N, CA, C and O atoms as a Maestro MAE file, in Angstrom:
{
 s_m_m2io_version
 :::
 2.0.0
}

f_m_ct {
 s_m_title
 :::
 protein
 m_atom[336] {
  # First column is atom index #
  i_m_mmod_type
  r_m_x_coord
  r_m_y_coord
  r_m_z_coord
  i_m_residue_number
  s_m_chain_name
  s_m_pdb_residue_name
  s_m_pdb_atom_name
  i_m_atomic_number
  :::
  1 25 -14.920 -31.392 59.676 1 A "MET " " N  " 7
  2 3 -15.998 -30.849 60.602 1 A "MET " " CA " 6
  3 2 -17.288 -31.335 60.092 1 A "MET " " C  " 6
  4 15 -17.632 -32.495 60.316 1 A "MET " " O  " 8
  5 25 -18.275 -30.249 59.194 2 A "LEU " " N  " 7
  6 3 -19.254 -30.206 59.223 2 A "LEU " " CA " 6
  7 2 -19.733 -31.496 58.692 2 A "LEU " " C  " 6
  8 15 -20.914 -31.756 58.920 2 A "LEU " " O  " 8
  9 25 -18.900 -32.516 57.899 3 A "LYS " " N  " 7
  10 3 -19.252 -33.796 57.636 3 A "LYS " " CA " 6
  11 2 -18.730 -34.725 58.977 3 A "LYS " " C  " 6
  12 15 -19.321 -35.804 58.933 3 A "LYS " " O  " 8
  13 25 -18.191 -34.679 59.668 4 A "ASP " " N  " 7
  14 3 -18.179 -35.207 60.554 4 A "ASP " " CA " 6
  15 2 -19.292 -34.964 61.735 4 A "ASP " " C  " 6
  16 15 -19.148 -35.334 62.901 4 A "ASP " " O  " 8
  17 25 -20.068 -34.490 61.374 5 A "PHE " " N  " 7
  18 3 -21.503 -33.979 62.356 5 A "PHE " " CA " 6
  19 2 -22.354 -35.073 61.248 5 A "PHE " " C  " 6
  20 15 -22.566 -36.266 61.463 5 A "PHE " " O  " 8
  21 25 -22.710 -34.383 60.171 6 A "ILE " " N  " 7
  22 3 -23.399 -34.945 59.372 6 A "ILE " " CA " 6
  23 2 -23.653 -36.479 59.685 6 A "ILE " " C  " 6
  24 15 -24.676 -36.995 60.135 6 A "ILE " " O  " 8
  25 25 -22.624 -36.984 59.380 7 A "LYS " " N  " 7
  26 3 -22.368 -38.467 59.530 7 A "LYS " " CA " 6
  27 2 -22.809 -39.138 61.075 7 A "LYS " " C  " 6
  28 15 -23.120 -40.324 61.184 7 A "LYS " " O  " 8
  29 25 -22.785 -38.285 62.111 8 A "SER " " N  " 7
  30 3 -22.685 -38.497 63.198 8 A "SER " " CA " 6
  31 2 -24.929 -38.688 63.766 8 A "SER " " C  " 6
  32 15 -25.498 -39.467 64.530 8 A "SER " " O  " 8
  33 25 -25.349 -37.756 63.052 9 A "ILE " " N  " 7
  34 3 -26.445 -37.611 63.283 9 A "ILE " " CA " 6
  35 2 -27.431 -38.301 61.327 9 A "ILE " " C  " 6
  36 15 -28.643 -38.507 61.267 9 A "ILE " " O  " 8
  37 25 -27.009 -38.381 60.794 10 A "TYR " " N  " 7
  38 3 -27.567 -39.151 59.767 10 A "TYR " " CA " 6
  39 2 -26.724 -40.295 59.183 10 A "TYR " " C  " 6
  40 15 -25.532 -40.586 59.274 10 A "TYR " " O  " 8
  41 25 -27.909 -40.905 58.471 11 A "GLU " " N  " 7
  42 3 -27.211 -42.432 57.905 11 A "GLU " " CA " 6
  43 2 -27.465 -42.715 56.188 11 A "GLU " " C  " 6
  44 15 -28.483 -42.946 55.536 11 A "GLU " " O  " 8
  45 25 -26.341 -42.605 55.905 12 A "LYS " " N  " 7
  46 3 -26.234 -43.302 54.627 12 A "LYS " " CA " 6
  47 2 -27.265 -43.800 53.881 12 A "LYS " " C  " 6
  48 15 -26.748 -44.914 53.791 12 A "LYS " " O  " 8
  49 25 -28.613 -43.962 53.072 13 A "VAL " " N  " 7
  50 3 -29.331 -45.038 52.872 13 A "VAL " " CA " 6
  51 2 -29.488 -44.824 50.864 13 A "VAL " " C  " 6
  52 15 -29.525 -43.882 50.072 13 A "VAL " " O  " 8
  53 25 -29.524 -45.971 50.817 14 A "TYR " " N  " 7
  54 3 -30.094 -46.247 49.500 14 A "TYR " " CA " 6
  55 2 -31.300 -46.789 49.684 14 A "TYR " " C  " 6
  56 15 -31.726 -47.466 50.620 14 A "TYR " " O  " 8
  57 25 -31.931 -46.334 48.458 15 A "ILE " " N  " 7
  58 3 -33.597 -45.926 48.416 15 A "ILE " " CA " 6
  59 2 -33.676 -47.160 47.226 15 A "ILE " " C  " 6
  60 15 -32.622 -47.389 46.632 15 A "ILE " " O  " 8
  61 25 -34.730 -47.856 46.906 16 A "ILE " " N  " 7
  62 3 -34.567 -48.789 46.184 16 A "ILE " " CA " 6
  63 2 -36.302 -48.896 45.633 16 A "ILE " " C  " 6
  64 15 -37.158 -49.509 46.271 16 A "ILE " " O  " 8
  65 25 -36.582 -48.110 44.237 17 A "ASN " " N  " 7
  66 3 -38.135 -47.927 44.109 17 A "ASN " " CA " 6
  67 2 -38.264 -49.035 42.806 17 A "ASN " " C  " 6
  68 15 -37.423 -49.337 41.960 17 A "ASN " " O  " 8
  69 25 -39.498 -49.455 42.975 18 A "PHE " " N  " 7
  70 3 -40.267 -50.794 42.215 18 A "PHE " " CA " 6
  71 2 -41.042 -49.951 41.248 18 A "PHE " " C  " 6
  72 15 -41.302 -50.681 40.291 18 A "PHE " " O  " 8
  73 25 -41.483 -48.870 41.076 19 A "GLU " " N  " 7
  74 3 -42.833 -48.232 41.207 19 A "GLU " " CA " 6
  75 2 -43.233 -48.911 39.487 19 A "GLU " " C  " 6
  76 15 -44.298 -49.382 39.085 19 A "GLU " " O  " 8
  77 25 -41.738 -48.696 38.658 20 A "HIS " " N  " 7
  78 3 -42.576 -48.972 37.655 20 A "HIS " " CA " 6
  79 2 -42.080 -50.715 37.268 20 A "HIS " " C  " 6
  80 15 -41.860 -50.867 36.067 20 A "HIS " " O  " 8
  81 25 -41.938 -51.675 37.921 21 A "CYS " " N  " 7
  82 3 -42.073 -53.097 38.060 21 A "CYS " " CA " 6
  83 2 -43.563 -53.750 37.469 21 A "CYS " " C  " 6
  84 15 -44.677 -53.476 37.916 21 A "CYS " " O  " 8
  85 25 -43.303 -54.538 36.520 22 A "SER " " N  " 7
  86 3 -44.477 -55.867 37.001 22 A "SER " " CA " 6
  87 2 -44.239 -56.446 38.469 22 A "SER " " C  " 6
  88 15 -45.076 -57.325 38.671 22 A "SER " " O  " 8
  89 25 -43.661 -56.324 39.222 23 A "HIS " " N  " 7
  90 3 -43.757 -57.373 40.261 23 A "HIS " " CA " 6
  91 2 -42.769 -56.635 41.129 23 A "HIS " " C  " 6
  92 15 -41.977 -55.798 40.695 23 A "HIS " " O  " 8
  93 25 -42.900 -57.095 42.683 24 A "ILE " " N  " 7
  94 3 -42.137 -56.670 43.317 24 A "ILE " " CA " 6
  95 2 -41.292 -57.742 43.679 24 A "ILE " " C  " 6
  96 15 -41.763 -58.858 43.897 24 A "ILE " " O  " 8
  97 25 -40.492 -57.582 43.734 25 A "PRO " " N  " 7
  98 3 -39.105 -58.833 43.475 25 A "PRO " " CA " 6
  99 2 -38.952 -59.911 45.226 25 A "PRO " " C  " 6
  100 15 -38.951 -59.185 46.219 25 A "PRO " " O  " 8
  101 25 -38.861 -61.137 45.457 26 A "SER " " N  " 7
  102 3 -38.800 -61.507 46.915 26 A "SER " " CA " 6
  103 2 -37.555 -62.020 46.737 26 A "SER " " C  " 6
  104 15 -37.213 -62.835 45.880 26 A "SER " " O  " 8
  105 25 -36.916 -61.533 47.546 27 A "LEU " " N  " 7
  106 3 -35.193 -62.096 48.163 27 A "LEU " " CA " 6
  107 2 -35.236 -62.494 49.467 27 A "LEU " " C  " 6
  108 15 -36.115 -62.196 50.275 27 A "LEU " " O  " 8
  109 25 -34.203 -63.224 49.677 28 A "THR " " N  " 7
  110 3 -34.554 -64.312 50.408 28 A "THR " " CA " 6
  111 2 -33.851 -63.360 51.203 28 A "THR " " C  " 6
  112 15 -33.295 -62.344 50.788 28 A "THR " " O  " 8
  113 25 -33.969 -64.076 53.265 29 A "LYS " " N  " 7
  114 3 -32.937 -63.150 53.801 29 A "LYS " " CA " 6
  115 2 -31.654 -63.183 54.109 29 A "LYS " " C  " 6
  116 15 -30.997 -62.217 54.498 29 A "LYS " " O  " 8
  117 25 -31.339 -64.077 53.975 30 A "GLU " " N  " 7
  118 3 -29.924 -64.217 53.535 30 A "GLU " " CA " 6
  119 2 -29.339 -63.139 52.504 30 A "GLU " " C  " 6
  120 15 -28.558 -62.268 52.887 30 A "GLU " " O  " 8
  121 25 -29.823 -63.263 50.987 31 A "GLU " " N  " 7
  122 3 -29.767 -62.465 50.363 31 A "GLU " " CA " 6
  123 2 -29.482 -60.914 50.842 31 A "GLU " " C  " 6
  124 15 -28.378 -60.377 50.761 31 A "GLU " " O  " 8
  125 25 -30.512 -60.378 51.283 32 A "LEU " " N  " 7
  126 3 -31.041 -59.176 52.134 32 A "LEU " " CA " 6
  127 2 -29.787 -59.025 52.610 32 A "LEU " " C  " 6
  128 15 -28.899 -58.464 51.969 32 A "LEU " " O  " 8
  129 25 -29.570 -59.745 54.295 33 A "THR " " N  " 7
  130 3 -28.898 -59.585 54.909 33 A "THR " " CA " 6
  131 2 -27.252 -58.966 54.449 33 A "THR " " C  " 6
  132 15 -26.823 -57.893 54.875 33 A "THR " " O  " 8
  133 25 -26.369 -60.002 53.383 34 A "CYS " " N  " 7
  134 3 -25.303 -59.949 53.288 34 A "CYS " " CA " 6
  135 2 -25.186 -58.110 52.215 34 A "CYS " " C  " 6
  136 15 -24.118 -57.504 52.301 34 A "CYS " " O  " 8
  137 25 -26.344 -57.486 51.340 35 A "LEU " " N  " 7
  138 3 -26.143 -56.534 51.304 35 A "LEU " " CA " 6
  139 2 -25.766 -54.850 52.151 35 A "LEU " " C  " 6
  140 15 -25.156 -53.811 51.899 35 A "LEU " " O  " 8
  141 25 -26.702 -55.540 53.406 36 A "GLY " " N  " 7
  142 3 -26.989 -54.442 54.499 36 A "GLY " " CA " 6
  143 2 -28.137 -54.269 56.094 36 A "GLY " " C  " 6
  144 15 -28.351 -55.008 57.055 36 A "GLY " " O  " 8
  145 25 -28.443 -53.435 55.841 37 A "LYS " " N  " 7
  146 3 -29.214 -53.281 57.138 37 A "LYS " " CA " 6
  147 2 -30.628 -52.715 56.336 37 A "LYS " " C  " 6
  148 15 -30.421 -51.771 55.575 37 A "LYS " " O  " 8
  149 25 -31.764 -53.109 56.418 38 A "TRP " " N  " 7
  150 3 -32.611 -53.043 55.825 38 A "TRP " " CA " 6
  151 2 -33.693 -52.193 57.044 38 A "TRP " " C  " 6
  152 15 -34.012 -52.497 58.194 38 A "TRP " " O  " 8
  153 25 -33.996 -51.182 56.282 39 A "TYR " " N  " 7
  154 3 -34.912 -50.442 57.302 39 A "TYR " " CA " 6
  155 2 -36.631 -50.400 56.561 39 A "TYR " " C  " 6
  156 15 -37.564 -49.776 57.064 39 A "TYR " " O  " 8
  157 25 -36.706 -51.138 55.413 40 A "VAL " " N  " 7
  158 3 -37.888 -51.554 54.937 40 A "VAL " " CA " 6
  159 2 -37.784 -52.146 53.482 40 A "VAL " " C  " 6
  160 15 -37.770 -51.475 52.450 40 A "VAL " " O  " 8
  161 25 -37.705 -53.647 53.583 41 A "SER " " N  " 7
  162 3 -38.070 -54.464 52.578 41 A "SER " " CA " 6
  163 2 -39.044 -54.628 52.193 41 A "SER " " C  " 6
  164 15 -38.638 -55.078 51.122 41 A "SER " " O  " 8
  165 25 -40.620 -54.694 52.047 42 A "THR " " N  " 7
  166 3 -41.576 -54.271 51.591 42 A "THR " " CA " 6
  167 2 -42.361 -53.186 50.604 42 A "THR " " C  " 6
  168 15 -42.236 -52.004 50.927 42 A "THR " " O  " 8
  169 25 -43.070 -53.456 49.558 43 A "GLY " " N  " 7
  170 3 -43.603 -52.514 48.967 43 A "GLY " " CA " 6
  171 2 -43.284 -52.152 47.951 43 A "GLY " " C  " 6
  172 15 -43.316 -53.007 47.066 43 A "GLY " " O  " 8
  173 25 -42.771 -50.570 47.514 44 A "LYS " " N  " 7
  174 3 -42.540 -50.464 46.291 44 A "LYS " " CA " 6
  175 2 -41.531 -49.179 46.585 44 A "LYS " " C  " 6
  176 15 -41.436 -48.103 45.995 44 A "LYS " " O  " 8
  177 25 -40.949 -49.613 47.513 45 A "GLU " " N  " 7
  178 3 -39.416 -48.665 47.724 45 A "GLU " " CA " 6
  179 2 -38.908 -49.479 49.241 45 A "GLU " " C  " 6
  180 15 -39.433 -49.578 50.350 45 A "GLU " " O  " 8
  181 25 -37.861 -49.889 48.753 46 A "TRP " " N  " 7
  182 3 -36.958 -50.533 49.288 46 A "TRP " " CA " 6
  183 2 -36.102 -48.819 50.310 46 A "TRP " " C  " 6
  184 15 -36.260 -47.645 49.973 46 A "TRP " " O  " 8
  185 25 -35.263 -49.346 51.528 47 A "ILE " " N  " 7
  186 3 -34.404 -48.507 52.274 47 A "ILE " " CA " 6
  187 2 -33.579 -49.379 52.948 47 A "ILE " " C  " 6
  188 15 -33.969 -50.032 53.916 47 A "ILE " " O  " 8
  189 25 -32.560 -49.429 52.537 48 A "CYS " " N  " 7
  190 3 -31.048 -50.160 53.321 48 A "CYS " " CA " 6
  191 2 -29.557 -49.190 53.331 48 A "CYS " " C  " 6
  192 15 -28.883 -48.452 52.612 48 A "CYS " " O  " 8
  193 25 -29.610 -49.774 54.663 49 A "HIS " " N  " 7
  194 3 -28.229 -49.085 54.946 49 A "HIS " " CA " 6
  195 2 -27.008 -50.061 54.446 49 A "HIS " " C  " 6
  196 15 -27.011 -51.268 54.686 49 A "HIS " " O  " 8
  197 25 -26.206 -49.550 53.890 50 A "SER " " N  " 7
  198 3 -24.920 -50.459 53.476 50 A "SER " " CA " 6
  199 2 -23.290 -49.606 52.954 50 A "SER " " C  " 6
  200 15 -22.958 -48.556 52.403 50 A "SER " " O  " 8
  201 25 -22.403 -51.257 53.743 51 A "ASP " " N  " 7
  202 3 -20.973 -50.620 53.614 51 A "ASP " " CA " 6
  203 2 -20.769 -50.183 52.419 51 A "ASP " " C  " 6
  204 15 -20.077 -49.195 52.173 51 A "ASP " " O  " 8
  205 25 -21.540 -51.105 51.300 52 A "TYR " " N  " 7
  206 3 -21.097 -51.184 50.084 52 A "TYR " " CA " 6
  207 2 -21.153 -49.806 49.070 52 A "TYR " " C  " 6
  208 15 -22.241 -49.230 49.104 52 A "TYR " " O  " 8
  209 25 -20.261 -49.286 48.297 53 A "GLU " " N  " 7
  210 3 -20.643 -47.540 47.820 53 A "GLU " " CA " 6
  211 2 -21.285 -47.990 46.859 53 A "GLU " " C  " 6
  212 15 -21.216 -49.060 46.254 53 A "GLU " " O  " 8
  213 25 -22.170 -46.753 46.710 54 A "PHE " " N  " 7
  214 3 -23.546 -47.169 45.811 54 A "PHE " " CA " 6
  215 2 -23.387 -47.813 44.452 54 A "PHE " " C  " 6
  216 15 -24.132 -48.792 44.413 54 A "PHE " " O  " 8
  217 25 -22.708 -47.659 43.304 55 A "GLU " " N  " 7
  218 3 -22.545 -48.600 42.378 55 A "GLU " " CA " 6
  219 2 -22.268 -49.987 42.816 55 A "GLU " " C  " 6
  220 15 -22.632 -50.894 42.066 55 A "GLU " " O  " 8
  221 25 -21.617 -50.301 44.035 56 A "GLU " " N  " 7
  222 3 -21.170 -51.768 44.014 56 A "GLU " " CA " 6
  223 2 -22.579 -52.315 44.376 56 A "GLU " " C  " 6
  224 15 -23.221 -53.165 43.758 56 A "GLU " " O  " 8
  225 25 -23.004 -51.488 45.779 57 A "PHE " " N  " 7
  226 3 -24.541 -51.938 45.994 57 A "PHE " " CA " 6
  227 2 -25.759 -52.658 44.748 57 A "PHE " " C  " 6
  228 15 -26.226 -53.771 44.505 57 A "PHE " " O  " 8
  229 25 -25.906 -51.039 44.120 58 A "GLN " " N  " 7
  230 3 -26.362 -51.359 42.907 58 A "GLN " " CA " 6
  231 2 -26.732 -53.110 42.192 58 A "GLN " " C  " 6
  232 15 -27.708 -53.857 42.133 58 A "GLN " " O  " 8
  233 25 -24.931 -53.130 41.639 59 A "LYS " " N  " 7
  234 3 -24.877 -54.352 41.068 59 A "LYS " " CA " 6
  235 2 -25.102 -55.490 41.869 59 A "LYS " " C  " 6
  236 15 -25.732 -56.257 41.140 59 A "LYS " " O  " 8
  237 25 -24.926 -56.045 43.016 60 A "LEU " " N  " 7
  238 3 -24.311 -56.489 44.004 60 A "LEU " " CA " 6
  239 2 -26.672 -56.789 43.891 60 A "LEU " " C  " 6
  240 15 -27.042 -57.868 43.427 60 A "LEU " " O  " 8
  241 25 -27.339 -56.167 44.164 61 A "PHE " " N  " 7
  242 3 -28.730 -55.961 44.504 61 A "PHE " " CA " 6
  243 2 -29.421 -56.221 43.314 61 A "PHE " " C  " 6
  244 15 -30.586 -56.551 43.539 61 A "PHE " " O  " 8
  245 25 -29.085 -56.186 41.991 62 A "LEU " " N  " 7
  246 3 -29.636 -56.656 40.704 62 A "LEU " " CA " 6
  247 2 -29.048 -57.739 40.222 62 A "LEU " " C  " 6
  248 15 -29.383 -58.333 39.197 62 A "LEU " " O  " 8
  249 25 -27.934 -58.089 41.136 63 A "ASN " " N  " 7
  250 3 -27.518 -59.771 40.624 63 A "ASN " " CA " 6
  251 2 -28.243 -60.834 41.152 63 A "ASN " " C  " 6
  252 15 -27.959 -62.021 40.991 63 A "ASN " " O  " 8
  253 25 -29.577 -60.207 42.049 64 A "PHE " " N  " 7
  254 3 -30.444 -61.113 42.985 64 A "PHE " " CA " 6
  255 2 -31.704 -60.805 41.806 64 A "PHE " " C  " 6
  256 15 -32.535 -61.674 42.066 64 A "PHE " " O  " 8
  257 25 -32.076 -60.230 40.990 65 A "ILE " " N  " 7
  258 3 -33.234 -59.627 40.251 65 A "ILE " " CA " 6
  259 2 -33.304 -60.427 38.975 65 A "ILE " " C  " 6
  260 15 -32.297 -60.475 38.268 65 A "ILE " " O  " 8
  261 25 -34.586 -61.164 38.558 66 A "ASN " " N  " 7
  262 3 -34.773 -61.423 36.992 66 A "ASN " " CA " 6
  263 2 -34.357 -60.356 36.481 66 A "ASN " " C  " 6
  264 15 -34.345 -59.163 36.784 66 A "ASN " " O  " 8
  265 25 -33.988 -61.043 35.582 67 A "ALA " " N  " 7
  266 3 -33.491 -59.980 34.052 67 A "ALA " " CA " 6
  267 2 -34.578 -58.798 33.599 67 A "ALA " " C  " 6
  268 15 -34.244 -57.636 33.365 67 A "ALA " " O  " 8
  269 25 -35.849 -59.277 33.525 68 A "GLU " " N  " 7
  270 3 -36.246 -58.553 33.269 68 A "GLU " " CA " 6
  271 2 -36.894 -57.585 33.716 68 A "GLU " " C  " 6
  272 15 -37.039 -56.645 32.934 68 A "GLU " " O  " 8
  273 25 -37.295 -57.507 34.624 69 A "ASP " " N  " 7
  274 3 -37.371 -56.382 36.254 69 A "ASP " " CA " 6
  275 2 -36.071 -55.314 36.358 69 A "ASP " " C  " 6
  276 15 -36.202 -54.246 36.957 69 A "ASP " " O  " 8
  277 25 -35.178 -55.589 35.907 70 A "LYS " " N  " 7
  278 3 -33.919 -54.748 35.916 70 A "LYS " " CA " 6
  279 2 -33.871 -53.011 35.395 70 A "LYS " " C  " 6
  280 15 -33.476 -52.009 35.991 70 A "LYS " " O  " 8
  281 25 -34.373 -53.176 34.227 71 A "ASP " " N  " 7
  282 3 -34.304 -51.980 33.662 71 A "ASP " " CA " 6
  283 2 -35.852 -50.915 34.613 71 A "ASP " " C  " 6
  284 15 -35.927 -49.702 34.805 71 A "ASP " " O  " 8
  285 25 -36.604 -51.769 34.902 72 A "ASN " " N  " 7
  286 3 -37.737 -50.833 35.685 72 A "ASN " " CA " 6
  287 2 -37.468 -50.537 36.954 72 A "ASN " " C  " 6
  288 15 -38.432 -50.298 37.682 72 A "ASN " " O  " 8
  289 25 -36.025 -50.478 37.548 73 A "ILE " " N  " 7
  290 3 -35.197 -50.521 39.486 73 A "ILE " " CA " 6
  291 2 -34.553 -49.301 39.066 73 A "ILE " " C  " 6
  292 15 -33.762 -48.996 38.174 73 A "ILE " " O  " 8
  293 25 -35.463 -48.391 40.490 74 A "SER " " N  " 7
  294 3 -34.331 -47.450 40.345 74 A "SER " " CA " 6
  295 2 -33.459 -47.395 41.170 74 A "SER " " C  " 6
  296 15 -33.345 -48.542 41.603 74 A "SER " " O  " 8
  297 25 -32.957 -46.931 41.522 75 A "PHE " " N  " 7
  298 3 -32.022 -46.339 42.664 75 A "PHE " " CA " 6
  299 2 -31.524 -44.986 43.305 75 A "PHE " " C  " 6
  300 15 -30.798 -44.356 42.536 75 A "PHE " " O  " 8
  301 25 -31.761 -44.325 44.657 76 A "VAL " " N  " 7
  302 3 -30.863 -43.475 44.595 76 A "VAL " " CA " 6
  303 2 -30.460 -43.292 46.434 76 A "VAL " " C  " 6
  304 15 -31.241 -43.721 47.284 76 A "VAL " " O  " 8
  305 25 -29.677 -42.880 46.651 77 A "SER " " N  " 7
  306 3 -28.548 -42.604 47.434 77 A "SER " " CA " 6
  307 2 -29.744 -41.293 48.455 77 A "SER " " C  " 6
  308 15 -30.545 -40.468 48.015 77 A "SER " " O  " 8
  309 25 -29.342 -41.647 49.927 78 A "ASP " " N  " 7
  310 3 -29.814 -40.533 50.269 78 A "ASP " " CA " 6
  311 2 -29.391 -40.624 51.968 78 A "ASP " " C  " 6
  312 15 -28.837 -41.612 52.450 78 A "ASP " " O  " 8
  313 25 -29.808 -39.263 52.840 79 A "PHE " " N  " 7
  314 3 -29.814 -39.351 54.325 79 A "PHE " " CA " 6
  315 2 -30.497 -39.596 55.035 79 A "PHE " " C  " 6
  316 15 -31.572 -39.038 54.813 79 A "PHE " " O  " 8
  317 25 -30.496 -40.394 56.164 80 A "MET " " N  " 7
  318 3 -32.021 -40.547 57.222 80 A "MET " " CA " 6
  319 2 -31.159 -40.700 58.029 80 A "MET " " C  " 6
  320 15 -30.061 -41.256 58.039 80 A "MET " " O  " 8
  321 25 -32.280 -39.671 59.327 81 A "PRO " " N  " 7
  322 3 -31.822 -39.359 60.796 81 A "PRO " " CA " 6
  323 2 -31.599 -40.424 61.814 81 A "PRO " " C  " 6
  324 15 -32.425 -40.219 62.703 81 A "PRO " " O  " 8
  325 25 -31.072 -41.178 62.024 82 A "PHE " " N  " 7
  326 3 -30.850 -41.865 62.951 82 A "PHE " " CA " 6
  327 2 -29.910 -41.659 64.373 82 A "PHE " " C  " 6
  328 15 -28.897 -40.960 64.333 82 A "PHE " " O  " 8
  329 25 -30.343 -42.329 65.611 83 A "GLN " " N  " 7
  330 3 -29.846 -41.868 66.779 83 A "GLN " " CA " 6
  331 2 -28.696 -43.513 67.210 83 A "GLN " " C  " 6
  332 15 -28.706 -44.705 66.903 83 A "GLN " " O  " 8
  333 25 -27.989 -42.742 67.923 84 A "HIS " " N  " 7
  334 3 -26.729 -44.039 68.232 84 A "HIS " " CA " 6
  335 2 -27.701 -45.178 69.738 84 A "HIS " " C  " 6
  336 15 -27.147 -46.168 70.217 84 A "HIS " " O  " 8
  :::
 }
 m_bond[335] {
  # First column is bond index #
  i_m_from
  i_m_to
  i_m_order
  :::
  1 1 2 1
  2 2 3 1
  3 3 4 2
  4 3 5 1
  5 5 6 1
  6 6 7 1
  7 7 8 2
  8 7 9 1
  9 9 10 1
  10 10 11 1
  11 11 12 2
  12 11 13 1
  13 13 14 1
  14 14 15 1
  15 15 16 2
  16 15 17 1
  17 17 18 1
  18 18 19 1
  19 19 20 2
  20 19 21 1
  21 21 22 1
  22 22 23 1
  23 23 24 2
  24 23 25 1
  25 25 26 1
  26 26 27 1
  27 27 28 2
  28 27 29 1
  29 29 30 1
  30 30 31 1
  31 31 32 2
  32 31 33 1
  33 33 34 1
  34 34 35 1
  35 35 36 2
  36 35 37 1
  37 37 38 1
  38 38 39 1
  39 39 40 2
  40 39 41 1
  41 41 42 1
  42 42 43 1
  43 43 44 2
  44 43 45 1
  45 45 46 1
  46 46 47 1
  47 47 48 2
  48 47 49 1
  49 49 50 1
  50 50 51 1
  51 51 52 2
  52 51 53 1
  53 53 54 1
  54 54 55 1
  55 55 56 2
  56 55 57 1
  57 57 58 1
  58 58 59 1
  59 59 60 2
  60 59 61 1
  61 61 62 1
  62 62 63 1
  63 63 64 2
  64 63 65 1
  65 65 66 1
  66 66 67 1
  67 67 68 2
  68 67 69 1
  69 69 70 1
  70 70 71 1
  71 71 72 2
  72 71 73 1
  73 73 74 1
  74 74 75 1
  75 75 76 2
  76 75 77 1
  77 77 78 1
  78 78 79 1
  79 79 80 2
  80 79 81 1
  81 81 82 1
  82 82 83 1
  83 83 84 2
  84 83 85 1
  85 85 86 1
  86 86 87 1
  87 87 88 2
  88 87 89 1
  89 89 90 1
  90 90 91 1
  91 91 92 2
  92 91 93 1
  93 93 94 1
  94 94 95 1
  95 95 96 2
  96 95 97 1
  97 97 98 1
  98 98 99 1
  99 99 100 2
  100 99 101 1
  101 101 102 1
  102 102 103 1
  103 103 104 2
  104 103 105 1
  105 105 106 1
  106 106 107 1
  107 107 108 2
  108 107 109 1
  109 109 110 1
  110 110 111 1
  111 111 112 2
  112 111 113 1
  113 113 114 1
  114 114 115 1
  115 115 116 2
  116 115 117 1
  117 117 118 1
  118 118 119 1
  119 119 120 2
  120 119 121 1
  121 121 122 1
  122 122 123 1
  123 123 124 2
  124 123 125 1
  125 125 126 1
  126 126 127 1
  127 127 128 2
  128 127 129 1
  129 129 130 1
  130 130 131 1
  131 131 132 2
  132 131 133 1
  133 133 134 1
  134 134 135 1
  135 135 136 2
  136 135 137 1
  137 137 138 1
  138 138 139 1
  139 139 140 2
  140 139 141 1
  141 141 142 1
  142 142 143 1
  143 143 144 2
  144 143 145 1
  145 145 146 1
  146 146 147 1
  147 147 148 2
  148 147 149 1
  149 149 150 1
  150 150 151 1
  151 151 152 2
  152 151 153 1
  153 153 154 1
  154 154 155 1
  155 155 156 2
  156 155 157 1
  157 157 158 1
  158 158 159 1
  159 159 160 2
  160 159 161 1
  161 161 162 1
  162 162 163 1
  163 163 164 2
  164 163 165 1
  165 165 166 1
  166 166 167 1
  167 167 168 2
  168 167 169 1
  169 169 170 1
  170 170 171 1
  171 171 172 2
  172 171 173 1
  173 173 174 1
  174 174 175 1
  175 175 176 2
  176 175 177 1
  177 177 178 1
  178 178 179 1
  179 179 180 2
  180 179 181 1
  181 181 182 1
  182 182 183 1
  183 183 184 2
  184 183 185 1
  185 185 186 1
  186 186 187 1
  187 187 188 2
  188 187 189 1
  189 189 190 1
  190 190 191 1
  191 191 192 2
  192 191 193 1
  193 193 194 1
  194 194 195 1
  195 195 196 2
  196 195 197 1
  197 197 198 1
  198 198 199 1
  199 199 200 2
  200 199 201 1
  201 201 202 1
  202 202 203 1
  203 203 204 2
  204 203 205 1
  205 205 206 1
  206 206 207 1
  207 207 208 2
  208 207 209 1
  209 209 210 1
  210 210 211 1
  211 211 212 2
  212 211 213 1
  213 213 214 1
  214 214 215 1
  215 215 216 2
  216 215 217 1
  217 217 218 1
  218 218 219 1
  219 219 220 2
  220 219 221 1
  221 221 222 1
  222 222 223 1
  223 223 224 2
  224 223 225 1
  225 225 226 1
  226 226 227 1
  227 227 228 2
  228 227 229 1
  229 229 230 1
  230 230 231 1
  231 231 232 2
  232 231 233 1
  233 233 234 1
  234 234 235 1
  235 235 236 2
  236 235 237 1
  237 237 238 1
  238 238 239 1
  239 239 240 2
  240 239 241 1
  241 241 242 1
  242 242 243 1
  243 243 244 2
  244 243 245 1
  245 245 246 1
  246 246 247 1
  247 247 248 2
  248 247 249 1
  249 249 250 1
  250 250 251 1
  251 251 252 2
  252 251 253 1
  253 253 254 1
  254 254 255 1
  255 255 256 2
  256 255 257 1
  257 257 258 1
  258 258 259 1
  259 259 260 2
  260 259 261 1
  261 261 262 1
  262 262 263 1
  263 263 264 2
  264 263 265 1
  265 265 266 1
  266 266 267 1
  267 267 268 2
  268 267 269 1
  269 269 270 1
  270 270 271 1
  271 271 272 2
  272 271 273 1
  273 273 274 1
  274 274 275 1
  275 275 276 2
  276 275 277 1
  277 277 278 1
  278 278 279 1
  279 279 280 2
  280 279 281 1
  281 281 282 1
  282 282 283 1
  283 283 284 2
  284 283 285 1
  285 285 286 1
  286 286 287 1
  287 287 288 2
  288 287 289 1
  289 289 290 1
  290 290 291 1
  291 291 292 2
  292 291 293 1
  293 293 294 1
  294 294 295 1
  295 295 296 2
  296 295 297 1
  297 297 298 1
  298 298 299 1
  299 299 300 2
  300 299 301 1
  301 301 302 1
  302 302 303 1
  303 303 304 2
  304 303 305 1
  305 305 306 1
  306 306 307 1
  307 307 308 2
  308 307 309 1
  309 309 310 1
  310 310 311 1
  311 311 312 2
  312 311 313 1
  313 313 314 1
  314 314 315 1
  315 315 316 2
  316 315 317 1
  317 317 318 1
  318 318 319 1
  319 319 320 2
  320 319 321 1
  321 321 322 1
  322 322 323 1
  323 323 324 2
  324 323 325 1
  325 325 326 1
  326 326 327 1
  327 327 328 2
  328 327 329 1
  329 329 330 1
  330 330 331 1
  331 331 332 2
  332 331 333 1
  333 333 334 1
  334 334 335 1
  335 335 336 2
  :::
 }
}
């Protein structure tokens, strides 16, 4: 019951952090769209809601990134309030 309530007012998001990268990657609109709904896709911290599970999302995202940057990118899952 509590879980359903939380899902009704919060949306699970994935936060991608580029703080330790030499540069911010540039992904095409198509690449971004296929991963999910993006709230932020610029700067050093991007936020996306995706229907993919966390591990699958990371794997798909990293497929679009140059190999030298992959080890410096960090991912976390969090919840963000939203309104219908």
